[in-house]
Each structure stands twice: as structure tokens, then as C-alpha cells.
C-alpha positions as MATLAB code, in Angstrom:
seq = 'XXXXXXXXXXXXXXXXXXXXXXXXXXXXXXXXXXXXXXXXXXXXXXXXXXXXXXXXXXXXXXXXXXXXXXXXXXXXXXXXXXXXXXXXXXXXXXXXXXXXXXXXXXXXXXXXXXXXXXXXXXXXXXXXXXXXXXXXXXXXXXXXXXXXXXXXXXXXXXXXXXXXXXXXXXXXXXXXXXXXXXXXXXXXXXXXXXXXXXXXXXXXXXXXXXXXXXXXXXXXXXXXXXXXXXXXXXXXXXXXXXXXXXXXXXXXXXXXXXXXXXXXXXXXXXXXXXXXXXXXXXXXXXXXXXXXXXXXXXXXXXXXXXXXXXXXXXXXXXXXXXXXXXXXXXXXXXXXXXXXXXXXXXXXXXXXXXXXXXXXXXXXXXXXXXXXXXXXXXXXXXXXXXXXXXXXXXXXXXXXXXXXXXXXXXXXXXXXXXXXXXXXXXXXXXXXXXXXXXXXXXXXXXXXXXXXXXXXXXXXXXXXXXXXXXXXXXXXXXXXXXXXXXXXXXXXXXXXXXXXXXXXXXXXXXXXXXXXXXXXXXXXXXXXXXXXXXXXXXXXXXXXXXXXXXXXXXXXXXXXXXXXXXXXXXXXXXXXXXXXXXXXXXXXXXXXXXXXXXXXXXXXXXXXXXXXXXXXXXXXXXXXXXXXXXXXXXXXXXXXXXXXXXXXXXXXXXXXXXXXXXXXXXXXXXXXXXX';
ca = [
     -79.012    5.082   25.741;
     -76.832    1.885   25.469;
     -75.488    2.970   22.160;
     -73.949    5.733   23.575;
     -70.671    4.175   24.753;
     -70.285    2.484   21.762;
     -70.808    5.894   19.217;
     -68.431    7.599   21.947;
     -65.872    4.722   20.792;
     -66.348    4.939   17.547;
     -65.848    8.939   17.950;
     -62.266    8.480   19.524;
     -61.339    5.559   17.266;
     -62.038    8.088   14.250;
     -60.332   11.283   15.864;
     -57.053    8.956   16.958;
     -57.186    7.702   13.102;
     -57.703   11.533   11.957;
     -54.665   12.811   14.006;
     -52.594   10.138   13.296;
     -53.024   10.950    9.888;
     -52.536   14.517   10.008;
     -49.104   14.125   11.539;
     -46.253   14.659    9.159;
     -44.259   11.318    8.381;
     -41.043   10.836    9.405;
     -39.445    9.172    6.604;
     -40.514   10.000    3.146;
     -41.653    7.694    0.730;
     -40.017    6.230   -2.772;
     -40.038    8.105   -5.781;
     -40.035    6.546   -9.043;
     -37.156    5.322  -11.202;
     -37.693    8.304  -13.324;
     -38.437   10.949  -10.676;
     -34.819    9.797   -8.815;
     -33.276   10.325  -11.633;
     -34.013   13.416  -11.910;
     -32.761   14.215   -8.446;
     -29.038   13.615   -9.126;
     -26.332   16.164   -9.604;
     -22.993   14.561  -11.333;
     -19.576   16.451  -11.528;
     -19.553   18.090  -14.875;
     -18.589   16.158  -17.963;
     -20.631   13.581  -17.046;
     -23.847   12.019  -17.453;
     -26.194    9.183  -15.546;
     -28.661    7.168  -16.957;
     -30.979    4.193  -15.358;
     -29.468    0.877  -16.494;
     -31.788   -1.108  -14.642;
     -34.774   -1.022  -11.965;
     -37.667   -3.019  -10.933;
     -39.374   -5.178  -11.827;
     -36.184   -6.379  -13.205;
     -34.132   -5.897  -10.233;
     -34.952   -6.165   -6.398;
     -32.385   -5.111   -3.633;
     -29.446   -5.371   -5.677;
     -26.021   -5.305   -4.157;
     -23.531   -7.042   -6.676;
     -23.276   -7.223  -10.233;
     -20.886   -8.904  -12.703;
     -20.129   -9.040  -16.332;
     -18.457  -12.655  -17.530;
     -16.403  -13.685  -20.520;
     -19.129  -13.417  -22.562;
     -20.517  -10.065  -21.352;
     -23.289  -11.755  -19.976;
     -24.617   -9.550  -16.784;
     -25.434  -11.219  -13.448;
     -26.692   -9.531  -10.117;
     -27.130  -10.419   -6.740;
     -30.292   -9.527   -4.843;
     -30.693   -9.753   -1.301;
     -33.946   -8.597   -0.652;
     -34.166  -10.568    3.291;
     -31.903   -8.001    4.476;
     -31.683   -7.080    7.214;
     -33.126  -10.243    8.543;
     -31.093  -13.462    9.457;
     -31.668  -15.868    6.457;
     -33.115  -19.231    6.604;
     -31.097  -21.702    4.436;
     -33.421  -22.869    1.369;
     -36.251  -20.696    2.188;
     -34.320  -17.193    1.589;
     -35.826  -14.550   -1.021;
     -32.042  -14.089   -2.035;
     -31.079  -14.790   -5.770;
     -28.864  -14.463   -8.696;
     -30.294  -12.799  -11.665;
     -29.430  -12.862  -15.426;
     -29.962   -9.796  -17.051;
     -30.778   -8.981  -20.860;
     -31.349   -6.230  -22.878;
     -33.515   -7.550  -25.894;
     -33.756   -4.130  -28.028;
     -30.364   -2.917  -27.275;
     -31.842    0.820  -25.766;
     -29.705    0.462  -23.035;
     -31.718   -0.703  -20.071;
     -32.458   -4.140  -18.864;
     -36.018   -5.487  -20.345;
     -35.755   -9.261  -19.255;
     -34.480  -11.225  -16.136;
     -33.989  -14.872  -15.816;
     -33.327  -16.124  -12.330;
     -30.029  -17.689  -12.354;
     -30.086  -19.177   -9.101;
     -33.150  -18.927   -5.602;
     -33.047  -19.391   -2.104;
     -29.539  -17.849   -1.375;
     -29.347  -17.326    2.237;
     -26.732  -14.120    2.476;
     -25.780  -14.110   -0.983;
     -23.223  -10.742   -1.348;
     -20.444  -11.183   -3.887;
     -19.968  -12.640   -7.443;
     -17.434  -13.184   -9.677;
     -16.723  -14.909  -12.740;
     -14.834  -18.330  -12.769;
     -14.471  -21.598  -15.559;
     -17.898  -20.674  -17.060;
     -19.650  -20.148  -13.779;
     -20.002  -17.897  -10.498;
     -18.184  -17.813   -7.239;
     -21.052  -16.770   -4.510;
     -20.003  -15.462   -1.383;
     -23.287  -16.687    0.691;
     -22.069  -17.104    4.259;
     -21.040  -19.622    5.593;
     -20.169  -20.511    2.189;
     -18.452  -19.703   -0.982;
     -20.432  -21.452   -3.830;
     -19.639  -22.324   -7.580;
     -22.556  -22.217   -9.420;
     -22.995  -22.679  -13.133;
     -25.309  -23.178  -15.911;
     -24.311  -26.427  -18.152;
     -27.285  -26.331  -20.195;
     -27.084  -23.107  -21.690;
     -30.768  -21.884  -20.426;
     -29.403  -19.433  -17.809;
     -30.320  -21.457  -14.710;
     -27.793  -22.721  -12.500;
     -28.088  -26.255  -12.385;
     -24.799  -27.275  -10.623;
     -24.013  -25.948   -7.238;
     -20.571  -26.882   -5.404;
     -19.633  -25.476   -1.955;
     -16.208  -24.583   -2.235;
     -15.447  -23.580    1.301;
     -17.692  -23.457    4.637;
     -17.200  -21.997    7.819;
     -17.785  -18.246    7.663;
     -19.453  -15.910    9.960;
     -23.052  -16.082    9.543;
     -24.762  -13.824   12.352;
     -24.838  -10.230   11.039;
     -25.270   -9.450    7.580;
     -23.153   -6.185    7.360;
     -20.392   -8.344    8.305;
     -20.105  -11.495    6.469;
     -17.405  -12.640    3.944;
     -18.044  -10.439    0.632;
     -16.655   -8.480   -1.804;
     -14.887  -11.506   -4.596;
     -12.306   -9.625   -6.184;
      -9.605  -10.944   -8.649;
      -5.955   -9.953   -7.996;
      -3.118   -9.562  -10.403;
      -0.985  -12.609   -8.597;
      -3.874  -14.930   -9.375;
      -5.370  -14.842   -5.923;
      -9.214  -14.250   -5.544;
      -9.315  -11.719   -2.348;
     -12.439  -11.636   -0.350;
     -13.495   -9.367    2.776;
     -14.278  -11.033    6.590;
     -14.796   -8.456    8.426;
     -12.253  -10.017   10.884;
     -14.891  -12.384   11.506;
     -14.168  -15.530   13.519;
     -14.738  -18.633   11.453;
     -13.053  -21.944   10.810;
     -13.030  -22.691    7.229;
     -13.291  -26.176    5.585;
     -12.022  -26.177    2.023;
     -14.521  -28.962    0.345;
     -12.282  -29.835   -2.856;
      -9.324  -31.046   -0.826;
      -8.925  -33.206    2.851;
      -6.453  -30.527    5.405;
      -6.367  -28.745    8.516;
      -9.430  -26.152    8.984;
      -8.265  -22.652    8.928;
      -9.144  -20.086   11.213;
      -9.703  -16.318    9.810;
     -10.276  -14.464   13.141;
      -9.168  -11.187   12.716;
      -8.676  -11.382    8.797;
      -9.592  -11.467    5.544;
      -9.555  -14.241    3.245;
      -7.754  -14.585   -0.199;
      -7.556  -18.565   -2.505;
      -6.351  -19.984   -5.263;
      -8.661  -22.576   -6.872;
      -5.981  -23.367   -9.655;
      -3.626  -24.462   -6.607;
      -6.017  -25.411   -3.845;
      -4.353  -22.884   -1.588;
      -6.146  -20.211    0.699;
      -5.312  -18.281    3.823;
      -5.952  -15.322    5.839;
      -5.281  -11.948    4.360;
      -4.547   -8.732    6.059;
      -7.776   -6.767    6.591;
     -10.837   -6.309    7.873;
     -12.694   -4.813    5.388;
     -16.378   -4.816    5.121;
     -18.412   -4.259    2.328;
     -16.127   -3.042   -0.501;
     -12.847   -3.853   -1.470;
     -10.822   -2.733   -4.773;
      -7.431   -3.770   -5.937;
      -5.615   -1.829   -8.528;
      -3.257   -2.934  -11.983;
      -0.069   -3.016   -9.553;
      -2.115   -5.233   -6.785;
      -2.565   -2.643   -4.023;
      -5.450   -3.622   -2.224;
      -8.047   -0.897   -0.909;
     -11.290   -1.810    1.170;
     -13.847    0.161    3.156;
     -15.072   -0.043    6.560;
     -18.394    2.159    7.512;
     -16.922    5.518    9.169;
     -13.650    4.525    6.971;
     -14.248    4.915    3.729;
     -10.838    4.184    2.175;
      -7.945    2.062    4.056;
      -5.069    0.101    2.422;
      -3.750   -2.936    3.421;
      -0.224   -2.495    3.401;
       1.965   -5.626    4.703;
       0.064   -9.009    3.653;
      -0.817  -11.510    6.612;
       1.729  -14.137    5.337;
       4.564  -11.927    6.899;
       2.947  -10.748    9.839;
       2.199  -13.731   11.293;
       5.546  -15.702   10.774;
       5.866  -15.684   14.531;
       3.070  -14.823   16.840;
       5.067  -12.026   19.341;
       5.099   -8.724   17.466;
       3.767   -5.826   19.283;
       1.275   -4.919   16.735;
       0.491   -6.842   13.334;
      -1.937   -4.316   12.402;
      -0.872   -3.478    8.726;
      -4.064   -1.507    7.634;
      -3.974    2.250    7.438;
      -6.897    5.006    6.752;
      -5.117    6.449    4.020;
      -7.873    9.533    3.475;
      -6.561   13.036    3.773;
     -10.016   14.218    4.298;
     -11.638   12.183    6.525;
     -14.357   12.041    7.961;
     -16.279   14.983    6.036;
     -18.823   14.507    3.113;
     -20.676   16.689    1.712;
     -24.474   15.642    1.874;
     -26.974   16.935    0.239;
     -30.050   14.968    1.333;
     -31.603   15.098    5.085;
     -30.678   12.679    7.722;
     -33.334   10.406    9.018;
     -35.116   11.082   12.104;
     -33.723    7.827   13.916;
     -30.196    8.874   12.866;
     -30.841   12.401   14.446;
     -32.368   11.284   17.200;
     -29.744    8.442   18.658;
     -26.938   10.985   17.459;
     -28.478   13.429   20.073;
     -28.908   10.778   22.756;
     -25.558    9.954   22.273;
     -24.021   12.771   22.611;
     -25.959   13.871   25.653;
     -24.592   10.404   27.084;
     -21.037   11.762   26.305;
     -21.418   14.799   28.005;
     -22.874   13.182   30.994;
     -19.804   11.166   31.508;
     -17.304   13.684   30.395;
     -16.302   12.170   27.531;
     -14.619   13.977   24.720;
     -16.747   12.357   21.834;
     -19.176   13.831   19.377;
     -21.130   11.627   16.725;
     -22.696   13.533   14.040;
     -25.893   12.494   12.119;
     -25.084   13.663    9.027;
     -22.065   15.253    6.770;
     -19.645   12.496    7.852;
     -19.126    9.325    6.795;
     -20.779    6.394    8.186;
     -22.164    3.968    5.564;
     -19.221    3.697    3.204;
     -19.364    0.848    0.900;
     -18.696   -0.427   -2.486;
     -15.264    1.120   -2.907;
     -14.434    0.912   -6.732;
     -11.153    1.595   -8.788;
     -11.856    3.131  -12.117;
      -9.226    1.369  -14.677;
     -10.770    1.566  -18.245;
     -10.646    4.069  -21.077;
     -13.611    5.808  -21.433;
     -13.420    8.211  -18.562;
     -10.621   11.116  -19.382;
      -7.228    9.820  -18.520;
      -7.152   11.781  -15.477;
      -9.590    9.213  -13.695;
      -7.785    6.842  -14.643;
      -6.593    4.565  -11.167;
      -9.547    6.970   -9.103;
     -11.424    4.982   -6.213;
     -15.334    5.446   -6.083;
     -16.880    5.196   -3.045;
     -20.986    5.066   -2.355;
     -22.054    6.276    1.474;
     -25.869    4.426    1.890;
     -26.409    7.073    4.734;
     -25.162   10.462    2.866;
     -26.941    8.917   -0.201;
     -23.837   10.159   -2.654;
     -20.928    8.676   -4.430;
     -17.572    9.792   -3.449;
     -14.068   10.162   -5.594;
     -10.603    9.923   -4.328;
      -7.502   10.469   -6.163;
      -4.853    8.245   -5.504;
      -0.998    8.872   -4.750;
       1.884    7.685   -3.576;
       4.083   10.049   -2.332;
       8.020    9.908   -2.670;
       9.898    7.827   -0.450;
       6.583    6.390    0.690;
       4.893    2.614    0.965;
       1.412    4.190    1.918;
      -0.656    5.678   -0.687;
      -2.841    9.170   -0.082;
      -6.176    9.548   -1.256;
      -7.044   12.945   -1.865;
     -10.267   15.184   -3.189;
     -10.168   16.056   -6.922;
      -9.545   19.593   -7.913;
     -13.479   20.136   -8.725;
     -14.823   18.307   -5.664;
     -13.221   20.174   -2.656;
     -16.646   20.663   -1.057;
     -18.974   18.598   -3.435;
     -19.138   15.153   -4.321;
     -18.868   13.223   -7.496;
     -22.620   11.727   -7.511;
     -25.464   13.334   -4.867;
     -29.036   13.526   -4.507;
     -31.905   14.734   -2.555;
     -33.196   11.187   -2.603;
     -32.591    9.728    0.907;
     -33.741    6.481   -0.411;
     -30.585    5.929   -2.614;
     -28.439    3.528   -1.352;
     -25.100    3.176   -3.245;
     -24.064   -0.185   -1.454;
     -22.078   -1.434   -4.941;
     -20.097   -0.269   -7.947;
     -18.722   -1.915  -10.846;
     -16.949   -0.894  -14.016;
     -18.171   -2.572  -17.154;
     -17.113   -3.895  -20.255;
     -18.151   -0.465  -21.927;
     -15.971    1.452  -19.426;
     -18.810    2.651  -17.748;
     -19.328    3.118  -13.922;
     -22.371    1.347  -12.749;
     -23.702    2.268   -9.605;
     -25.754   -0.423   -7.847;
     -28.476    0.913   -5.882;
     -30.519   -1.018   -2.880;
     -32.751    1.635   -3.069;
     -34.409    1.209    0.659;
     -36.089    3.684    3.339;
     -33.349    2.468    5.800;
     -29.500    0.437    5.076;
     -29.214   -0.255    8.987;
     -28.960   -3.151   11.209;
     -32.102   -2.685   13.311;
     -29.442   -3.839   16.342;
     -27.921   -0.964   16.425;
     -31.042    1.534   16.765;
     -32.803    1.894   19.862;
     -36.151   -0.081   20.135;
     -38.539    2.884   20.646;
     -37.035    4.248   17.504;
     -37.842    1.331   15.531;
     -41.799    1.666   16.477;
     -42.143    3.660   13.121;
     -39.435    2.251   10.622;
     -40.429   -0.305    8.337;
     -36.869   -2.260    7.754;
     -38.330   -3.821    4.811;
     -39.546   -0.715    3.110;
     -38.289   -0.723   -0.609;
     -37.499   -4.778   -0.644;
     -39.729   -4.760   -3.919;
     -37.571   -1.932   -5.224;
     -33.592   -1.568   -6.732;
     -31.530   -0.024   -9.947;
     -29.021    0.148  -11.089;
     -27.428    3.421  -12.928;
     -24.802    3.860  -15.406;
     -22.489    6.905  -15.526;
     -20.454    7.910  -18.632;
     -18.483   11.214  -19.891;
     -21.308   13.175  -21.627;
     -21.731   12.641  -25.331;
     -18.989    9.631  -25.457;
     -20.585    6.105  -25.752;
     -24.069    4.713  -27.052;
     -27.096    3.597  -25.469;
     -26.571   -0.236  -26.085;
     -24.546   -1.767  -23.958;
     -21.829   -3.918  -26.681;
     -21.964   -7.613  -25.876;
     -17.888   -8.263  -25.516;
     -17.352  -11.921  -25.622;
     -13.869  -13.242  -25.347;
     -15.180  -16.907  -25.687;
     -13.559  -17.407  -28.978;
     -10.456  -15.459  -28.766;
      -7.412  -16.920  -29.682;
      -4.471  -17.577  -26.862;
      -2.778  -14.253  -28.907;
      -6.027  -11.972  -28.926;
      -5.885  -12.825  -24.867;
      -2.223  -12.246  -24.348;
      -2.752   -8.563  -26.062;
      -5.686   -8.102  -23.774;
      -3.286   -8.115  -20.784;
      -2.155   -4.459  -22.000;
      -4.992   -2.885  -22.500;
      -6.581   -0.027  -20.447;
      -9.824   -1.513  -19.951;
      -8.890   -3.583  -17.040;
     -12.248   -5.698  -17.842;
     -10.499   -7.177  -20.652;
      -7.160   -7.383  -19.114;
      -8.847   -9.291  -15.931;
     -11.030  -11.800  -17.836;
      -8.157  -12.605  -20.429;
      -5.850  -12.991  -17.483;
      -8.522  -15.282  -15.705;
      -9.145  -17.091  -19.138;
      -5.226  -17.808  -19.955;
      -4.855  -18.972  -16.378;
      -7.882  -21.572  -16.650;
      -6.883  -22.790  -20.181;
      -3.210  -23.018  -19.361;
      -2.294  -23.358  -22.778;
       1.431  -24.529  -23.382;
       1.027  -22.256  -26.676;
       0.786  -19.023  -24.647;
       4.574  -19.665  -22.715;
       6.165  -18.162  -25.375;
       3.945  -14.782  -25.872;
       4.543  -13.998  -22.414;
       8.088  -14.530  -22.579;
       7.981  -11.974  -25.738;
       5.485   -9.269  -23.383;
       8.215   -9.327  -20.658;
      10.728   -8.218  -23.170;
       8.609   -5.764  -24.645;
       7.945   -2.076  -24.008;
       4.244   -3.215  -23.172;
       2.709   -1.353  -19.475;
       3.799   -2.610  -16.302;
       0.420   -3.985  -15.382;
       0.515   -6.148  -18.721;
       3.910   -7.462  -17.482;
       2.975   -8.193  -13.750;
       0.156  -10.498  -15.237;
       2.457  -12.442  -17.351;
       4.578  -13.014  -14.577;
       1.709  -14.191  -12.511;
       0.414  -16.297  -15.681;
       3.841  -18.175  -15.856;
       4.136  -18.681  -12.179;
       0.626  -20.283  -12.354;
       1.267  -22.538  -15.351;
       4.720  -23.601  -14.008;
       6.781  -22.111  -16.634;
       8.413  -18.918  -14.942;
      12.050  -19.270  -14.941;
      14.586  -17.375  -13.131;
      15.448  -15.600  -16.717;
      12.310  -13.804  -16.668;
      12.598  -12.773  -12.583;
      15.906  -11.289  -13.345;
      14.216   -9.569  -16.720;
      11.780   -8.506  -14.550;
      13.891   -7.206  -11.552;
      15.545   -4.682  -14.017;
      12.487   -3.308  -15.110;
      11.704    0.580  -15.320;
       8.732   -0.038  -13.117;
       8.559   -0.226   -9.765;
       5.470   -2.225   -9.779;
       7.129   -5.001  -11.999;
      10.230   -5.486   -9.762;
       8.053   -5.554   -6.564;
       6.059   -8.415   -7.859;
       8.966  -10.193   -9.455;
      10.922  -10.253   -5.936;
       7.029  -11.994   -4.235;
       7.566  -14.781   -6.898;
      11.156  -14.878   -6.300;
      11.239  -15.023   -2.536;
      11.182  -18.782   -2.309;
      13.916  -19.876   -4.795;
      17.312  -20.202   -3.036;
      19.034  -19.317   -6.620;
      17.382  -15.478   -6.332;
      18.451  -14.504   -2.502;
      21.256  -12.536   -3.562;
      19.265  -10.433   -5.931;
      16.385  -10.432   -3.402;
      19.251   -8.957   -1.233;
      20.341   -5.931   -3.914;
      16.837   -4.631   -4.327;
      16.564   -4.288   -0.655;
      18.788   -1.168   -1.997;
      15.837    0.004   -4.387;
      15.614    3.670   -4.663;
      12.011    2.802   -4.812;
      10.755    2.824   -1.135;
       7.651   -0.346   -1.981;
      10.228   -2.354   -3.520;
      12.679   -1.435   -0.723;
       9.998   -2.847    1.448;
       9.034   -5.900   -0.285;
      12.567   -7.333   -0.519;
      12.982   -6.609    3.095;
      10.073   -8.664    3.505;
      10.593  -11.209    1.062;
      14.337  -11.751    3.099;
      12.816  -12.341    5.956;
      11.801  -15.744    4.549;
      15.218  -16.758    4.801;
      16.262  -18.713    8.062;
      20.113  -17.853    7.405;
      21.617  -15.451   10.351;
      23.723  -14.292    6.904;
      20.795  -11.816    6.155;
      21.485  -10.220    9.378;
      24.285   -7.545    7.902;
      21.574   -6.581    5.301;
      18.743   -6.177    7.812;
      21.217   -3.585    9.459;
      21.711   -2.068    5.829;
      17.650   -1.700    5.753;
      17.536   -0.137    8.881;
      20.159    2.170    8.111;
      18.818    3.670    5.393;
      15.169    3.253    6.118;
      14.949    2.632    9.847;
      13.086    5.951   10.744;
      10.090    4.475    8.649;
       8.072    1.898   11.283;
       6.869   -0.244    8.154;
      10.662   -1.032    7.686;
      11.478   -1.902   11.133;
       8.206   -3.776   11.308;
       9.104   -5.600    8.082;
      12.535   -6.803    9.933;
      10.976   -7.530   13.216;
       8.354  -10.006   11.546;
      11.077  -12.391   10.393;
      12.544  -14.980   12.893;
      15.932  -13.626   11.985;
      15.201  -10.108   11.822;
      14.028  -10.447   15.642;
      16.267  -12.997   16.789;
      19.257  -11.888   19.603;
      21.917  -12.014   16.920;
      20.189   -9.207   15.216;
      19.199   -7.453   18.393;
      23.308   -7.451   19.075;
      24.029   -6.538   15.489;
      21.892   -3.160   16.037;
      23.448   -2.578   19.279;
      27.037   -2.851   17.634;
      26.466   -1.204   14.449;
      27.946    2.402   14.004;
      25.954    3.315   11.199;
      22.462    3.210   12.663;
      21.090    6.403   14.225;
      20.131    6.181   17.932;
      16.810    7.326   17.538;
      16.187    4.592   14.774;
      18.340    1.870   17.271;
      16.495    2.898   20.207;
      12.832    2.782   18.391;
      14.015   -0.887   16.619;
      15.178   -2.070   20.082;
      12.003   -1.501   22.052;
      10.283   -3.162   19.125;
      12.449   -6.235   19.224;
      12.678   -6.159   23.189;
       8.868   -6.779   22.984;
       9.544   -9.564   20.608;
      11.936  -11.122   22.702;
       9.922  -10.788   25.969;
       6.626  -12.350   24.292;
       8.604  -15.272   23.349;
       9.930  -15.758   27.145;
      13.111  -18.156   26.011;
      14.903  -17.520   29.194;
      18.307  -18.799   27.080;
      18.063  -15.748   24.664;
      17.422  -13.281   27.583;
      20.148  -14.306   29.274;
      22.474  -14.032   26.128;
      21.669  -10.935   24.979;
      22.051   -9.539   28.794;
      25.550  -10.895   29.150;
      26.654   -9.302   25.595;
      25.134   -5.933   27.232;
      26.960   -6.233   30.435;
      30.191   -6.940   28.403;
      29.851   -3.974   26.188;
      28.480   -1.857   29.129;
      30.965    1.148   28.679;
      30.302    1.874   24.751;
      26.531    1.127   24.942;
      24.292    3.872   25.347;
      22.098    3.964   28.696;
      19.253    4.872   26.577;
      19.506    1.632   24.237;
      19.724   -0.174   26.778;
      16.776    1.196   28.593;
      14.925    0.730   25.430;
      15.439   -2.864   24.392;
      14.370   -3.661   28.337;
      11.318   -1.221   28.426;
      10.157   -3.591   25.285;
      11.124   -6.784   26.885;
       8.908   -6.058   29.934;
       6.049   -5.261   28.024;
       6.371   -8.078   25.701;
       6.818  -10.364   29.142;
       3.873   -8.959   30.554;
       1.701   -9.493   27.084;
       2.687  -13.139   27.179;
       1.907  -13.495   30.947;
      -1.769  -11.891   29.941;
      -2.482  -14.243   27.305;
      -1.227  -16.991   29.615;
      -4.122  -15.827   32.009;
      -6.973  -15.855   29.967;
];
């Protein structure tokens, strides 16, 4: 009889195990690389093939081809846990296709124990790496494809959340390297040169190692950033799959008194919808149900969606190469890890606008460029290779989400590391175009003539790597070649790179700038203005450019003119408001400068007979805010005195607009002082 309780307990245990085994699993298991490949639906005319998979890559988050055509991949298997320096499984792998079949079959660990490494970019024979709280430089000096040199370049970046850290290193046409910082607080120290630490709170980041320069940049972007051939900067942020930075940080922070220094715009004309074919996971469906119930209980006019809406956008990448049809040039591809898809945007700049518009392609109005029913497919990043193929970096996880955002009771049957031993990289090409093998293009032995010639290629991998190598070399024989390029009929992108290289080598003169200011391309003219803005001899040319027929050029000239402290620019700002004052970007550009927001400017606008009253009212309210925030009693008294003198001829509406701004600016100043 004494054995009966034991038998009963055993029976109950077996029954429980049986019942658990019979319950349907909430989360499906993984597919093999070959099975996963069969689940894709891709745009007409394209094919997708497997380029790399486990065990050769695991949890890939970024990749790069260096100037030798060598392939590097960053792996982040510790996600989403907080990583310990020296104990992390994060690494960078050197990949090889030894048999030429177009699929990776050999790897070497280039660097290991990398905590929070998320992004890489070639530089001076090595790699720059974002690995919060650092930006590192790693290099193999012995030829064994293993980094034996490691240097901390920057330190102090935010580290607490792996989804909101320094990442997305990208080379700009202006010699600057850009990175997303998600606006996180951090006090940045540059290790190569002594100087004051830099706060990057609320901003992204950019730097130039050839000039020991670094500064905040307009943002914030999250995981995904891309710069086009003209220097426009776009980035992703979870539910916002494509945003544009319209005005750089350095202009909007010339003084701290603007009502709003936000210069980021969601440029999608079709948000928030995406066409998902995979099923939403249980935790997301249940969390969404709970949140919507709470919204209803609190009478909030909000609704959350579990699927079909962008929520995990990442890796936005512009296609600038010559393998795809020409209509794809300049398109931006963005992954969504929650929707298990890759979305394509066609980018256009409307006439008289300074902001791009991202729209769906004609054949993708109700479907995505790439989609799958496999809910493990996690396209965290994309990359355009030397061959012109689009590489899709698939972390391949059951869950891509920080546990911090999921209720604890929903985490009980979730394994956040399911898939940590897996990962895939896919290669997308037009059908029947290109060979399976990845041609290894090396620029190491290229002459400066060949590198300069590459600046005009449609293949932007060639253009970017050649640009970078020329800047690193700073070969004096390059100068004459760049001068010739500027005087030729080369594409605008090549001329912009030539101007940047001449500036980087200290060989840019006013002759080349005047030539560029007369170029047919607005992008070339705009870039010339940026380079000319700190040259006193170019001020008149910048003034003339304020009247450029292209809105982007005129806006840049207005911003650059704001670097001039002389009150002589006020009549030119008045002319800008006359021509473009209805556009808030131009008013912001004027107000962002000390002169453009001065009492003298306020009075000049009030007295102007050429500016429309509606524009006057809008500008005066904005300038009034700046004046109130400055809280300079002398300036306020001066303006009020002049307004009283002209009371009979000044519209009361304009006075009220200025006073409203003055009041709001003063209140904000007082609030900041009380904090």
C-alpha cells in the first residue's frame, strides 16, 4: 500500500507531460536554409539565392566588402542580453567562397569577444567598429585575417539597450563618417587628441579621422542609415521606416533659443501599412489586445496593430549600382523584422521642395519587394556589394524584441535565444544576370588615375572605396586629375566627390568653387556652397545663391549665410523670406542664425513692404520666441520702443504675433531655469 501514492504521483506527472506535449506550440520552429529559401516571394524579374548560412555565419547584423573585396560580417549572438566586455560571444568573421559557387564555405574569426558590436566600415586597411560604449579600429597587420591591432577611437556612448546604441557607420560624400546614436545621452571622448568631451544627447554622430573632428548630427536614427549620391541622409526607427534629416545639427544649434530644432521628417507617403504574409507571434497579438483594451478603458483615441504595420523597421539601404534595372537606382530598401519582409521605396524630390517623398513602386502597391511566411526571417540589415547584388542580412531568430517591452507573463514560453546558432545572408539579383561566383574586385593596386575614374561610376561601391582610398593616400598627383574632372561632363556625384577630396587634401580654391556654383546640377551647387561658407571671399556668391531656382540650393545658401555675423546680410534674409517665407524650413534657416533672429532682423521684417503679411506673422512669432528665450531686456526694450514709434503703420496682428512668441519663449526659458 505504501507504493500507491508514488504510483499516483507518477501517473499525474505522466499525464501532465502528455497534456503539455499535445498542446499546440505557440511559436513555430526554424526551417533549414534550403526550406526557408522556398518560402520567399520576390518582385518580378528577380531571384534570391543563399550566400551564407550557419555554421559559417550566426546572428549576422552587418557586413562590409573592403577595398580588396574581402568580406566581413558582424555577429551578435548575445542579443538581447546585456553583454560583458571580454566575455561576449560577439565577433567579426572573415568570409570566403573558396570554390567559386557563390556560397560561403570558409570563415576565419577576425575579432572575438566584442561586446555590443553592431556595425563595421573599412578604413585604412582595417575596420571601424561600433561596439558601445566605443568606436574601435581593428586591423590585421600580418595577413592571417585576424585582427592583431585594436584601438579605441571614441568612448562614452550609451550602452544599456542593444536596440538603441551607436551603430550604422556610413561613408558620406563629404569625407565625414556618419553613425546613428538614437539620441541617447553620452559624453564622448576622442582618444587620439586631447579636448573637451562632447555631449551627443538628442543627436546622432559624425566624425572625420583625417581632421580629428567629431560632432553631433541631426537625428535620431535607430538601426539603419543610408546616404545617397547627393548626400541626403535617411534613417529608420522601428515604426518609422524612412525618415530624412533636412537640416544638419551644426546650423540648428548655432544658438540654443529656437522653438524647435527638430529637422527630421517622416517622408513616407504610405505609412504605416506594410503587406505582411507571415503570421504575427502570439506574444505580439496578446500584448496588442491588452494595450487596445487599456486604451478603450481610458477613453484614449489610440489603436495598436499586431501585424500589417511597420514596427520593426531596420537597415534602410539605398541602391546605387548598375546590376539592377535603371529604375531601381536611388531606391531605398528597408527590412522589417516583425513583418518578415523587405520593403522598397522610390525616392523623389518634388519641385520647389527641400524634402524628399518616399512612395511605393508601381508594381508593389499592395505587396512587398520580398516577403515570406517564415516568421523566423529577420532582415536586420542590407548591403549593396561590389557586384551590384543586394545582400539581405538575416539574423534568423524566433524573436527579435527586447524583453523589456514584453509583459513578464508572456515571456514564460519565449526563448529569446532561439536561433542564436543560426543566421543567413541572401543575395538578390535580376534573373539571369550575373554569375553565381562573387567576383573579388581589388582596388589595392589601382593607380590614382583609375581611382579618380571610378568616382564617376554608377557602381557606388567602386565610387565610395575609391573616394576613401584617395583621401587616405592624399597623393599630390591627384589634384590635377580632380581639377580636370570638375571641368568635364562627369556625373554630379563624381564632381561632389572631387570637391570633397580637394577640400580634404587642402587643394580646393575659389576657382573650383565658382566653377561648381555654375554647374547645371543643383547637388553640385549645394555642395559647393557648404564648402564655401567659411571663406569670406565667397560671401557674395553665397548671397547670389540664395536666389537659386532650386529650393534645396537656396535653402543651403540661406543656412550658410547665417554663419556671417555682419548685419549686412539682413536685406538678403528679407529677400529670402519674400521668395520662400511660406516654407517653414526657410524661416527656420533664417531664425537659426544670430543675425537672422536679431532685433534688427525683426524690425526689418516688420518694415518690409515685399513680404506677405502671413509670412511676416509666422516669422515674427518664431523670432519672438527666440527673443523671449534669450531674455535680453535690452533687446526686448529696443524692439518694443521701435514698435511704439511705428504703431500707426504696423498691423496689430504682427505685433500680437511677435508678442505671443515673446511670451512663449520667455515661459520656456523660465521653465528651463526652474528645472
